[in-house]
C-alpha positions as CSV (number, residue, x, y, z in Angstrom):
1,M,-16.2,-17.0,-42.6
2,I,-18.1,-16.5,-45.9
3,A,-18.1,-12.9,-47.1
4,S,-21.3,-10.9,-46.6
5,Y,-22.2,-10.4,-50.3
6,M,-22.1,-14.2,-50.8
7,L,-24.6,-14.6,-47.9
8,M,-27.0,-12.1,-49.5
9,G,-29.6,-13.5,-51.9
10,Q,-28.5,-16.3,-54.1
11,E,-26.6,-17.0,-57.3
12,A,-28.4,-15.8,-60.3
13,K,-29.1,-18.9,-62.5
14,G,-30.3,-18.6,-66.0
15,T,-29.5,-16.8,-69.3
16,T,-32.5,-14.5,-69.5
17,T,-34.4,-12.3,-67.1
18,D,-37.4,-14.6,-67.0
19,E,-35.2,-17.6,-66.2
20,V,-33.2,-15.8,-63.5
21,L,-36.4,-14.6,-61.8
22,R,-38.1,-17.9,-62.0
23,N,-35.1,-19.9,-60.6
24,A,-34.8,-17.4,-57.7
25,G,-38.6,-17.5,-56.9
26,L,-38.9,-13.8,-57.6
27,D,-41.1,-13.9,-60.7
28,F,-44.0,-12.4,-58.9
29,E,-45.7,-9.2,-60.0
30,V,-47.0,-6.3,-57.9
31,G,-50.2,-4.4,-58.1
32,R,-52.0,-1.3,-56.7
33,E,-55.3,-1.0,-55.0
34,P,-57.1,1.5,-52.7
35,L,-57.0,1.3,-48.9
36,Y,-59.9,-0.3,-47.1
37,T,-61.3,-0.2,-43.6
38,A,-61.5,-3.4,-41.5
39,A,-65.1,-3.6,-42.6
40,G,-64.2,-3.6,-46.2
41,R,-65.1,0.0,-47.1
42,E,-62.8,1.9,-49.5
43,V,-60.9,4.7,-47.7
44,R,-61.0,8.0,-49.6
45,S,-57.3,8.8,-49.5
46,K,-54.5,10.1,-51.6
47,F,-52.7,6.9,-50.7
48,Q,-52.8,3.3,-52.1
49,R,-51.2,0.0,-51.2
50,I,-48.7,-1.9,-53.2
51,K,-49.2,-5.6,-53.0
52,R,-47.8,-8.8,-54.3
53,N,-50.3,-10.3,-56.8
54,D,-49.3,-13.9,-55.9
55,N,-49.9,-13.8,-52.1
56,D,-51.6,-10.5,-51.5
57,V,-48.9,-9.4,-49.1
58,T,-48.8,-5.6,-48.6
59,L,-45.3,-4.2,-49.6
60,G,-46.0,-0.6,-48.9
61,V,-48.4,2.4,-48.9
62,V,-47.6,5.0,-51.5
63,G,-49.2,8.0,-53.2
64,R,-51.8,7.5,-56.0
65,T,-49.4,8.8,-58.6
66,Y,-46.8,6.1,-57.8
67,H,-46.4,3.5,-60.6
68,P,-44.5,0.3,-59.6
69,M,-41.9,-1.2,-61.8
70,Q,-42.3,-4.9,-62.1
71,N,-39.3,-7.2,-61.3
72,R,-39.2,-8.3,-64.9
73,D,-38.9,-4.7,-66.1
74,L,-36.2,-3.9,-63.6
75,L,-33.9,-6.8,-64.7
76,G,-34.9,-6.4,-68.3
77,I,-32.7,-3.2,-68.1
78,A,-29.7,-5.5,-68.0
79,D,-30.9,-8.3,-70.3
80,R,-29.5,-6.8,-73.5
81,L,-26.2,-6.0,-71.9
82,V,-25.9,-9.5,-70.6
83,Q,-26.6,-11.0,-74.0
84,N,-23.8,-8.7,-75.5
85,D,-21.4,-9.9,-72.8
86,D,-21.0,-6.3,-71.5
87,I,-21.9,-7.7,-68.0
88,S,-22.7,-11.1,-66.5
89,W,-25.3,-12.2,-64.0
90,D,-23.9,-12.5,-60.4
91,R,-26.5,-12.6,-57.6
92,I,-30.1,-11.8,-57.0
93,G,-32.4,-11.4,-53.9
94,M,-35.0,-9.5,-52.1
95,V,-35.4,-7.8,-48.7
96,G,-38.4,-8.8,-46.5
97,A,-41.4,-10.0,-48.4
98,G,-40.3,-8.2,-51.6
99,E,-40.1,-4.6,-50.5
100,K,-36.8,-4.3,-52.2
101,L,-35.3,-6.3,-55.1
102,Y,-31.7,-6.3,-56.0
103,A,-29.4,-7.9,-58.5
104,S,-25.6,-7.7,-59.0
105,F,-23.7,-8.0,-62.2
106,K,-20.0,-8.5,-62.8
107,L,-18.1,-6.3,-65.3
108,P,-15.5,-8.0,-67.5
109,D,-12.5,-5.8,-66.6
110,T,-10.4,-6.2,-63.4
111,Y,-8.1,-3.6,-61.8
112,R,-4.7,-4.6,-60.4
113,I,-3.4,-2.4,-57.6
114,D,0.3,-1.8,-57.6
115,G,0.9,-4.8,-59.8
116,W,-0.4,-7.5,-57.4
117,D,-3.7,-6.8,-55.6
118,D,-6.8,-7.4,-57.8
119,L,-10.2,-5.8,-57.8
120,D,-13.2,-7.3,-59.6
121,Q,-15.9,-4.8,-60.7
122,Y,-19.6,-5.1,-60.0
123,I,-22.8,-3.0,-60.3
124,Y,-26.0,-3.5,-58.4
125,L,-29.5,-2.7,-59.7
126,T,-32.0,-2.1,-56.9
127,N,-35.6,-1.1,-56.8
128,T,-38.2,-0.7,-54.0
129,H,-41.9,-1.7,-54.0
130,D,-42.7,0.3,-50.8
131,G,-42.1,3.7,-52.3
132,S,-38.9,4.3,-50.3
133,G,-36.8,4.9,-53.4
134,G,-36.5,4.5,-57.1
135,V,-34.2,2.4,-59.3
136,K,-30.6,2.9,-58.3
137,C,-27.3,1.7,-59.7
138,I,-24.7,1.1,-57.0
139,P,-21.0,0.7,-58.2
140,A,-18.9,-1.7,-56.2
141,N,-15.7,-3.7,-56.2
142,I,-14.6,-6.9,-54.5
143,R,-11.0,-7.5,-53.5
144,F,-10.3,-10.8,-55.1
145,G,-7.9,-12.3,-52.4
146,C,-10.2,-11.8,-49.4
147,T,-13.7,-11.1,-50.9
148,N,-14.0,-7.7,-49.1
149,Q,-16.5,-5.5,-50.9
150,F,-16.7,-1.8,-51.3
151,A,-19.7,0.1,-52.6
152,F,-19.3,3.7,-53.6
153,H,-21.4,6.3,-51.8
154,Q,-22.3,9.9,-52.6
155,R,-19.2,11.5,-51.2
156,Q,-17.0,9.3,-53.5
157,L,-19.2,10.1,-56.4
158,K,-19.0,13.8,-55.8
159,K,-15.2,13.6,-55.3
160,A,-15.0,12.0,-58.8
161,G,-17.2,14.8,-60.2
162,I,-20.1,12.4,-60.7
163,N,-23.7,13.6,-60.1
164,P,-25.5,10.9,-58.0
165,R,-28.5,11.4,-60.3
166,D,-26.5,9.7,-63.0
167,L,-26.8,6.5,-61.1
168,T,-30.6,6.6,-60.9
169,I,-33.1,5.3,-63.5
170,R,-36.6,6.8,-63.9
171,H,-39.6,4.5,-63.4
172,S,-41.3,6.3,-66.2
173,S,-38.6,6.0,-68.8
174,K,-39.1,3.7,-71.8
175,M,-36.9,0.6,-71.9
176,D,-34.4,2.0,-74.4
177,A,-33.9,5.0,-72.2
178,R,-33.4,2.8,-69.1
179,I,-30.8,0.7,-70.9
180,S,-29.0,3.8,-72.0
181,Q,-29.0,5.1,-68.4
182,F,-27.7,1.8,-67.2
183,E,-24.9,1.8,-69.8
184,R,-23.8,5.2,-68.6
185,A,-23.8,4.0,-65.0
186,I,-21.6,1.0,-66.0
187,A,-19.1,3.4,-67.5
188,L,-19.0,5.4,-64.3
189,V,-18.2,2.1,-62.4
190,D,-15.0,1.9,-64.4
191,T,-14.1,5.5,-63.7
192,L,-14.7,5.1,-59.9
193,N,-12.7,1.9,-59.7
194,N,-9.8,3.3,-61.7
195,N,-9.7,6.2,-59.1
196,F,-10.0,3.6,-56.3
197,A,-7.1,1.5,-57.6
198,N,-4.9,4.6,-57.9
199,E,-5.6,5.8,-54.4
200,A,-5.2,2.2,-53.1
201,A,-1.7,2.1,-54.6
202,E,-0.9,5.4,-52.8
203,L,-2.2,4.0,-49.5
204,M,0.4,1.2,-49.7
205,T,3.1,3.9,-49.4
206,V,1.5,5.6,-46.3
207,E,2.9,4.1,-43.1
208,M,0.7,3.6,-40.1
209,T,2.1,3.5,-36.5
210,E,0.3,1.5,-33.8
211,A,-1.3,4.8,-32.6
212,D,-2.4,5.7,-36.1
213,K,-4.0,2.3,-36.6
214,A,-5.8,2.5,-33.2
215,T,-7.1,6.0,-33.9
216,F,-8.3,4.9,-37.3
217,Y,-10.1,1.7,-36.1
218,I,-11.8,3.6,-33.2
219,D,-13.1,6.4,-35.5
220,A,-14.1,4.1,-38.4
221,L,-16.2,1.8,-36.3
222,G,-17.3,4.3,-33.7
223,L,-15.8,2.4,-30.8
224,T,-16.5,4.1,-27.4
225,T,-13.6,5.0,-25.2
226,D,-13.3,6.1,-21.5
227,E,-10.1,7.4,-20.0
228,K,-11.1,5.7,-16.7
229,L,-10.7,2.3,-18.4
230,V,-7.1,2.8,-19.6
231,D,-4.7,0.3,-18.1
232,A,-1.9,-2.0,-19.3
233,D,-4.4,-4.4,-21.1
234,N,-6.6,-1.6,-22.5
235,E,-4.3,1.1,-23.7
236,W,-7.1,3.0,-25.4
237,G,-9.7,2.8,-22.7
238,L,-12.2,0.9,-24.7
239,K,-15.4,-0.5,-23.3
240,T,-15.8,-4.3,-23.3
241,R,-17.5,-4.7,-26.7
242,G,-15.2,-2.2,-28.3
243,L,-12.1,-3.9,-26.8
244,N,-13.2,-7.2,-28.2
245,T,-13.7,-5.6,-31.6
246,F,-10.3,-3.9,-31.4
247,N,-8.6,-7.2,-30.5
248,H,-10.3,-8.9,-33.4
249,L,-9.0,-6.2,-35.7
250,K,-5.5,-6.7,-34.4
251,E,-5.7,-10.4,-35.2
252,L,-6.9,-9.6,-38.7
253,E,-3.8,-7.6,-39.3
254,K,-1.9,-10.8,-39.1
255,S,-4.0,-12.7,-41.7
256,S,-2.3,-13.7,-44.9
257,T,-4.6,-11.4,-46.9
258,N,-3.6,-8.3,-44.9
259,N,0.0,-8.9,-43.9
260,S,1.9,-9.4,-47.1
261,S,5.2,-7.5,-47.5
262,N,3.5,-5.1,-49.9
263,M,0.9,-3.8,-47.4
264,A,2.1,-4.5,-43.9
265,D,1.8,-1.5,-41.6
266,S,0.3,0.6,-44.4
267,A,-2.9,2.6,-44.7
268,W,-4.1,0.0,-47.3
269,Q,-3.7,-2.7,-44.7
270,S,-5.7,-0.8,-42.1
271,F,-8.5,-0.1,-44.5
272,N,-8.8,-3.7,-45.5
273,V,-8.7,-4.8,-41.9
274,V,-11.9,-2.7,-41.3
275,T,-13.6,-3.9,-44.4
276,E,-12.8,-7.6,-43.7
277,F,-14.2,-7.2,-40.2
278,I,-17.5,-5.7,-41.5
279,D,-17.8,-8.2,-44.3
280,H,-16.8,-11.4,-42.5
281,A,-17.3,-10.9,-38.7
282,W,-19.7,-8.1,-38.1
283,V,-22.5,-9.9,-40.1
284,H,-22.5,-12.7,-37.6
285,N,-24.2,-12.9,-34.2
286,A,-22.2,-13.7,-31.1
287,S,-23.4,-17.3,-31.5
288,G,-21.9,-17.5,-35.0
289,T,-25.2,-17.4,-36.8
290,V,-25.8,-15.1,-39.7
291,N,-27.5,-11.8,-39.0
292,S,-29.5,-11.2,-42.2
293,K,-30.1,-7.6,-41.5
294,R,-26.4,-6.9,-41.1
295,V,-25.7,-8.9,-44.3
296,E,-27.9,-6.5,-46.3
297,S,-26.5,-3.5,-44.3
298,S,-22.9,-4.5,-45.2
299,V,-23.7,-4.4,-48.9
300,L,-26.3,-1.8,-49.3
301,G,-26.9,0.0,-45.9
302,T,-25.2,1.2,-42.7
303,G,-22.3,-1.3,-42.9
304,A,-21.5,-0.1,-46.4
305,R,-21.6,3.5,-45.2
306,L,-19.1,2.5,-42.5
307,K,-16.8,1.2,-45.1
308,A,-17.2,4.4,-47.1
309,K,-16.5,6.5,-44.0
310,A,-13.4,4.4,-43.4
311,W,-12.3,5.0,-47.0
312,D,-12.8,8.8,-46.7
313,N,-10.9,8.8,-43.4
314,I,-7.9,6.7,-44.7
315,T,-7.5,8.5,-48.0
316,A,-7.3,11.8,-46.2
317,R,-3.9,10.6,-45.1
318,I,-2.6,10.7,-48.7
319,V,-0.3,13.8,-49.0
320,A,-1.2,15.7,-52.2
């Protein structure tokens, strides 16, 4: 199955912000206007609507002091860094009718875990037009061999001594200030992935028994258990859907990307079994079709938080 991040949006094509937006069909602008009644009378309100100027679709209702950032201005933050080869275009897309825009960029340096397992580094730029959030930078990595992706969340940031505010960019900042903030965010990606690679190497030395693996999988994915269901074919008393998921995880343990001599029966293997399940299987419906909401979730939402929870859980097994 294709990895979730490759199902999200499309490849960014072009060498400049304008080219990339135009080729992706995301070169629309947004505007503000008052709210109106069905009869066409302006509503006296502290709120206004944000709309797409090209098709008049409403993207959100926000306060009157809200100033939208145009798609061109968002990606312009990265333009100079792309031209300097500090980062390169990766993918671009939107959620819904354009309520959220996102773009990912690849960093030039790769981390190698324990001399053989490689991680490519990425950073996402996201912005919302519905007032639900500002401009955010999301550090991420992708395990080269199996295209599992991991995006860092607040707990990992705080553990590394990083203030989450250092990964936000103000709408009201001037372009030079925005670029400077983005440069600082990119430097933090490197720090986070260095820590990630070091902890991953330690996880390869942590042995996992069958009971350890089962407990980890059940907790990481929130699988429901019931003692009344325990039998010879269901040792952990999982309900039908959970048992199907558990059996799928056990099959993933045998895959070539998770069962090398370096990682078999280790905590690193168990973590990657969970991330592979979320990134490759969880994003598909039972019929095999792609679930677009889960695709976004696995990269930027609940699915990504599940992977972060799994990371926190598994790294707790490292003995200081």
